[in-house]
C-alpha positions as CSV (number, residue, x, y, z in Angstrom):
1,M,97.7,71.1,89.2
2,S,101.2,70.0,88.2
3,W,102.2,68.5,84.8
4,S,103.6,65.4,86.5
5,W,100.1,64.7,87.9
6,L,98.5,65.2,84.5
7,A,101.0,62.8,82.9
8,T,100.3,60.2,85.6
9,A,96.6,60.5,85.1
10,W,96.9,60.2,81.3
11,A,99.2,57.2,81.6
12,G,96.7,55.5,84.0
13,V,93.8,56.1,81.7
14,T,95.8,54.8,78.8
15,V,96.5,51.6,80.6
16,L,92.9,51.1,81.8
17,T,91.5,51.9,78.4
18,I,93.8,49.5,76.6
19,L,93.0,46.8,79.1
20,S,89.3,47.4,78.6
21,A,89.6,47.3,74.7
22,V,92.0,44.5,74.1
23,P,89.9,41.6,75.4
24,A,87.2,42.5,72.8
25,L,89.6,41.5,70.0
26,D,90.1,38.0,71.4
27,G,86.7,37.5,72.9
28,P,83.5,36.2,71.4
29,E,82.3,39.6,70.4
30,P,81.2,40.1,66.8
31,F,83.9,41.7,64.6
32,P,82.1,45.2,64.3
33,R,81.5,45.3,68.0
34,A,85.2,44.6,68.8
35,W,86.3,47.4,66.5
36,V,83.8,49.8,68.2
37,D,85.7,49.1,71.4
38,V,89.0,49.8,69.7
39,A,87.7,53.0,68.1
40,T,86.3,54.2,71.3
41,A,89.6,53.5,73.1
42,A,91.5,55.5,70.5
43,A,89.0,58.4,70.7
44,V,89.3,58.4,74.5
45,L,93.1,58.5,74.4
46,G,92.9,61.5,72.0
47,I,90.2,63.4,73.9
48,F,91.1,62.8,77.5
49,P,94.0,65.3,77.6
50,L,91.6,68.0,76.6
51,L,90.0,67.9,80.1
52,W,92.8,70.2,81.2
53,T,91.9,72.9,78.7
54,R,89.7,75.9,79.5
55,R,86.5,74.1,78.5
56,P,86.6,70.7,80.3
57,V,82.8,70.3,80.6
58,P,82.1,69.6,76.9
59,V,85.0,67.1,77.0
60,A,83.6,65.3,80.0
61,L,80.2,65.2,78.4
62,L,81.7,63.7,75.3
63,L,83.5,61.0,77.3
64,A,80.2,60.2,79.0
65,G,78.6,59.7,75.6
66,L,81.5,57.4,74.6
67,S,81.0,55.4,77.7
68,A,77.5,54.5,76.5
69,L,79.2,52.9,73.4
70,S,82.0,51.0,75.1
71,G,83.4,50.1,78.5
72,A,86.8,51.3,77.2
73,A,85.6,54.9,77.9
74,T,84.4,54.1,81.5
75,P,87.7,55.0,83.3
76,A,88.1,58.2,81.4
77,S,84.5,59.2,82.0
78,T,84.8,58.5,85.7
79,I,88.0,60.6,86.1
80,A,86.4,63.4,84.0
81,T,83.5,63.5,86.5
82,W,85.8,63.8,89.4
83,H,88.0,66.4,87.6
84,V,85.0,68.7,86.9
85,A,83.7,68.2,90.5
86,R,87.2,69.0,91.9
87,W,87.7,72.3,90.1
88,Y,84.3,73.6,89.3
89,S,81.1,74.4,91.2
90,F,78.6,71.8,92.2
91,H,76.0,73.2,89.7
92,T,78.5,72.7,86.9
93,A,79.6,69.2,88.0
94,L,76.1,67.8,88.6
95,P,75.1,67.6,84.9
96,V,78.5,65.9,84.1
97,A,77.9,63.3,86.8
98,V,74.3,62.7,85.6
99,A,75.6,62.3,82.0
100,G,78.3,59.9,83.2
101,F,75.7,57.8,85.1
102,A,73.4,57.8,82.1
103,G,76.2,56.7,79.8
104,H,77.1,53.8,82.1
105,A,73.4,52.9,82.4
106,V,73.0,52.7,78.6
107,Q,76.2,50.6,78.4
108,A,74.7,48.2,81.0
109,L,71.6,47.7,79.0
110,W,73.3,46.0,76.1
111,H,76.6,44.9,77.7
112,P,76.5,42.2,80.3
113,V,77.5,43.2,83.8
114,A,78.4,41.1,86.9
115,L,75.5,42.4,89.1
116,P,71.8,42.5,88.5
117,L,70.9,45.7,86.6
118,G,69.2,47.4,89.5
119,W,72.1,46.8,91.9
120,W,74.6,47.8,89.3
121,L,72.7,51.1,88.6
122,L,72.5,51.8,92.4
123,C,76.3,51.2,92.7
124,D,77.0,53.4,89.7
125,A,74.9,56.2,91.2
126,A,76.7,55.9,94.5
127,V,80.0,56.1,92.8
128,H,79.1,59.3,90.9
129,A,77.7,60.8,94.1
130,A,80.9,59.9,95.9
131,L,82.9,61.6,93.0
132,L,80.8,64.7,93.4
133,G,81.4,64.8,97.2
134,W,85.1,64.0,96.9
135,G,85.6,66.8,94.3
136,A,83.5,69.3,96.4
137,Y,85.6,68.4,99.5
138,G,88.9,69.0,97.6
139,R,87.6,72.3,96.2
140,A,86.4,73.5,99.6
141,R,89.7,72.5,101.2
142,D,91.7,74.4,98.5
143,Q,89.4,77.4,99.1
144,L,89.9,77.2,102.8
145,L,93.7,77.0,102.4
146,W,93.7,79.9,100.0
147,N,91.6,82.0,102.4
148,L,94.0,81.1,105.3
149,R,97.1,82.0,103.2
150,D,95.5,85.2,102.0
151,R,94.5,86.1,105.5
152,A,98.0,85.4,106.7
153,R,99.4,87.6,104.0
154,R,97.0,90.3,104.8
155,A,97.8,90.1,108.5
156,E,101.5,90.1,107.8
157,A,101.1,93.2,105.5
158,E,99.0,94.9,108.1
159,Q,101.5,94.1,110.8
160,E,104.3,95.6,108.7
161,R,102.1,98.6,108.0
162,L,101.5,99.1,111.7
163,V,105.2,98.6,112.6
164,A,106.1,101.2,109.9
165,A,103.4,103.6,111.2
166,A,104.7,103.1,114.7
167,R,108.2,103.8,113.6
168,V,107.1,107.0,111.9
169,A,105.0,108.1,114.9
170,E,108.0,107.3,117.3
171,R,110.4,109.3,115.1
172,T,107.9,112.2,114.9
173,R,107.5,112.1,118.7
174,I,111.2,112.0,119.2
175,A,111.7,114.9,116.8
176,R,109.0,116.9,118.5
177,E,110.5,116.3,121.9
178,M,114.0,117.1,120.7
179,H,112.8,120.3,119.1
180,D,110.9,121.3,122.2
181,T,113.8,120.4,124.5
182,L,116.7,122.1,122.6
183,A,115.2,124.7,120.3
184,H,114.4,127.2,123.1
185,R,117.8,127.0,124.8
186,L,119.8,127.0,121.5
187,S,117.8,130.1,120.3
188,L,118.7,131.8,123.6
189,I,122.3,130.9,123.1
190,A,122.3,132.1,119.5
191,A,120.6,135.4,120.5
192,T,123.0,136.0,123.3
193,A,126.1,135.1,121.3
194,G,124.9,137.2,118.4
195,A,124.5,140.2,120.7
196,L,128.1,139.8,121.9
197,E,129.3,139.6,118.3
198,Y,127.2,142.6,117.3
199,R,128.3,144.7,120.3
200,P,131.9,143.9,120.9
201,D,132.3,147.3,122.7
202,A,129.7,146.4,125.4
203,P,130.7,147.0,129.0
204,P,132.7,144.1,130.6
205,E,129.9,143.5,133.1
206,R,127.4,142.9,130.3
207,I,129.8,140.7,128.3
208,A,130.4,138.6,131.5
209,S,126.7,138.3,132.1
210,A,126.0,137.3,128.5
211,A,128.9,134.8,128.6
212,A,127.3,133.3,131.8
213,L,124.0,133.0,130.0
214,V,125.7,131.2,127.1
215,R,127.4,128.8,129.5
216,E,124.2,128.1,131.4
217,G,122.3,127.6,128.2
218,V,124.9,125.2,126.8
219,S,125.0,123.3,130.1
220,G,121.2,123.1,130.2
221,A,121.0,121.9,126.6
222,L,123.6,119.2,127.2
223,D,121.8,118.0,130.3
224,E,118.5,117.8,128.5
225,L,120.1,116.1,125.5
226,R,121.8,113.6,127.9
227,D,118.4,112.8,129.4
228,V,116.9,112.2,126.0
229,V,119.7,109.9,124.9
230,R,119.6,108.0,128.2
231,V,115.9,107.3,127.8
232,L,116.3,106.3,124.1
233,R,119.0,103.9,125.0
234,A,117.0,102.4,127.8
235,P,113.3,102.4,126.7
236,G,112.4,99.9,129.5
237,S,113.6,102.2,132.3
238,P,111.2,103.5,134.9
239,D,111.2,106.8,133.2
240,G,109.6,105.0,130.2
241,P,109.9,105.8,126.5
242,D,107.0,108.3,126.9
243,R,109.2,110.6,129.0
244,L,111.8,111.9,126.6
245,A,112.3,115.2,128.2
246,P,111.7,116.8,131.7
247,Q,108.0,117.5,132.2
248,H,107.3,121.2,132.8
249,G,104.2,122.9,134.1
250,L,102.7,126.3,134.2
251,D,105.0,127.3,137.0
252,D,107.9,127.0,134.6
253,V,106.5,129.6,132.2
254,A,107.7,132.4,134.4
255,R,111.3,131.0,134.2
256,L,111.0,130.9,130.4
257,V,110.1,134.6,130.5
258,D,113.1,135.3,132.8
259,D,115.5,133.5,130.5
260,A,114.1,135.4,127.5
261,R,114.5,138.7,129.2
262,A,118.1,137.8,130.3
263,A,118.9,137.2,126.6
264,G,117.7,140.7,125.8
265,Q,114.1,139.9,124.7
266,D,111.5,142.5,125.7
267,V,108.7,140.3,127.1
268,T,105.5,141.4,128.9
269,F,104.0,138.5,130.8
270,V,100.4,138.4,131.9
271,S,99.2,135.4,133.9
272,A,95.7,134.6,135.1
273,R,95.4,131.1,136.7
274,E,92.4,129.9,138.7
275,A,93.6,126.4,139.1
276,E,96.3,123.9,138.1
277,P,95.4,121.9,135.0
278,P,96.2,118.2,134.5
279,P,99.9,117.4,133.7
280,A,99.4,116.8,130.0
281,T,97.6,120.1,129.6
282,A,100.2,121.9,131.6
283,V,103.1,120.5,129.5
284,A,101.3,121.4,126.3
285,A,100.7,125.0,127.5
286,Y,104.4,125.3,128.5
287,R,105.5,124.1,125.1
288,A,103.2,126.6,123.5
289,A,104.7,129.5,125.5
290,Q,108.2,128.2,124.7
291,E,107.4,127.9,121.0
292,G,105.9,131.4,120.9
293,L,108.9,133.0,122.6
294,T,111.3,131.1,120.4
295,N,109.6,132.1,117.2
296,A,109.4,135.7,118.2
297,R,113.1,135.7,119.0
298,R,113.9,134.1,115.6
299,H,111.6,136.0,113.3
300,A,111.1,139.4,115.1
301,P,114.3,139.9,117.1
302,G,114.2,143.1,119.1
303,S,110.4,143.4,118.8
304,P,108.4,143.6,122.0
305,V,106.6,140.4,122.9
306,R,103.5,139.9,124.9
307,L,102.8,136.5,126.5
308,R,99.4,135.9,128.1
309,L,98.5,132.8,130.0
310,F,94.9,132.0,131.1
311,A,94.1,128.8,133.0
312,S,90.6,128.1,134.3
313,P,88.5,125.0,134.5
314,G,87.4,124.2,131.0
315,E,90.4,125.6,129.0
316,V,94.0,126.7,129.1
317,R,94.9,129.4,126.7
318,V,98.3,130.7,125.7
319,V,98.6,133.8,123.5
320,V,102.0,135.1,122.3
321,S,102.1,138.2,120.1
322,D,104.9,140.5,118.8
323,A,105.1,143.7,116.8
324,G,106.0,141.8,113.7
325,A,108.8,144.0,112.3
326,S,112.3,143.2,113.5
327,L,114.2,145.9,115.3
328,V,117.5,144.3,114.7
329,P,119.4,145.2,111.5
330,A,119.4,142.6,108.7
331,G,122.4,140.2,108.8
332,D,122.6,140.3,112.6
333,P,124.3,137.0,113.6
334,G,121.9,136.7,116.5
335,V,119.0,136.1,114.2
336,A,118.5,132.3,113.6
337,A,116.5,130.9,110.8
338,G,113.6,128.6,111.6
339,T,112.5,125.4,109.9
340,G,108.8,125.5,110.7
341,T,108.9,122.1,112.5
342,G,108.1,123.7,115.8
343,L,104.6,124.8,114.9
344,V,104.0,121.4,113.2
345,G,105.0,119.6,116.4
346,L,103.0,122.0,118.5
347,R,99.9,121.3,116.4
348,E,100.4,117.6,116.7
349,R,100.8,117.8,120.5
350,V,97.8,120.1,121.0
351,G,95.7,118.2,118.5
352,L,96.3,114.9,120.4
353,L,94.7,116.6,123.4
354,G,91.7,117.9,121.5
355,G,92.9,121.5,121.3
356,R,93.7,123.8,118.4
357,V,96.5,126.1,117.3
358,E,96.0,129.4,115.4
359,A,99.0,131.2,114.1
360,G,99.2,134.1,111.7
361,V,99.6,137.9,111.2
362,H,97.2,140.1,113.0
363,D,97.3,143.9,113.4
364,R,100.8,144.2,111.9
365,G,102.1,141.6,114.2
366,Y,102.3,137.8,114.5
367,V,100.0,136.0,117.0
368,L,100.2,132.5,118.2
369,D,96.9,131.5,119.9
370,V,96.7,128.0,121.5
371,R,93.6,126.6,123.3
372,I,93.8,123.3,125.2
373,P,90.8,121.6,126.9
374,W,91.1,121.4,130.6
375,G,90.5,117.8,131.0
376,A,92.8,116.6,128.2
């Protein structure tokens, strides 16, 4: 409630109180009776502003008592009843309304009124009931508006949270796709270029073959990066934002192995496939094989690698293991450091399909074991 409204209410009560008390000084009332009205009016003007303190109920009850002494307190008592009904519960306002009605009734017993006493009491009861209803309506309306505003604030905050979460999820997905798309090719390029730098005296035929691998790897990486950028720039394209990279299947795992062998990696590939899994499962299995070969090339260069692929109704399993110890001297430029984001992205991808990823050292070597449900 604003201070301007309070000032207006106090000014209105002041005018009504004075208008109620002044006629007593000029009328036929006995001298003590007139001064009772004046004293009551003065008390009302001093007490009325206390309604807006933390304890308005005692003030309202006091005004109701003063209304029994003089009609000068009637306007203030009436407004006090409405004020308590407006800002407090019905159970709190009801005793104030009853006290106000009782004060007015006592006043009517010894002060002449324009209506018969019974009708006047009925009208006074109706007025106080209306004040209770008016105050309850205003309080309910305020509560409704507050609830609506609070709900709107909560909805806006939830919307902002969902948008932020969607942004994070989209960035994570893009990072995962970018890693899956480029990390394998770039690691092949790094390994091949490192081998050229490490063996500058290699035969010309081998140097030419390695240079061709580097050129093909760079060209393939650029093509895949171009596809990703194209989709990101046009999310409404037929490819859709869910297709950030070419979708591979189990048939492409053999090509991964060929590329790794061409880059000098010793890979043994074992495949046992009874059927072709759903596309999402096949893509996840391909990414698992890709991540396993890439990690082995980074962290155990020169070490023999074994890739096993099992696909049967019920589950697709990819197991990539290496000997653990690097066979390439320390400081070889072909050894690239990893960031660990590949396994994180793989766990996210496989987890979304209900599968699991196990990675760690076993039998003096590192093993990546990925299991993906068939119907994912």
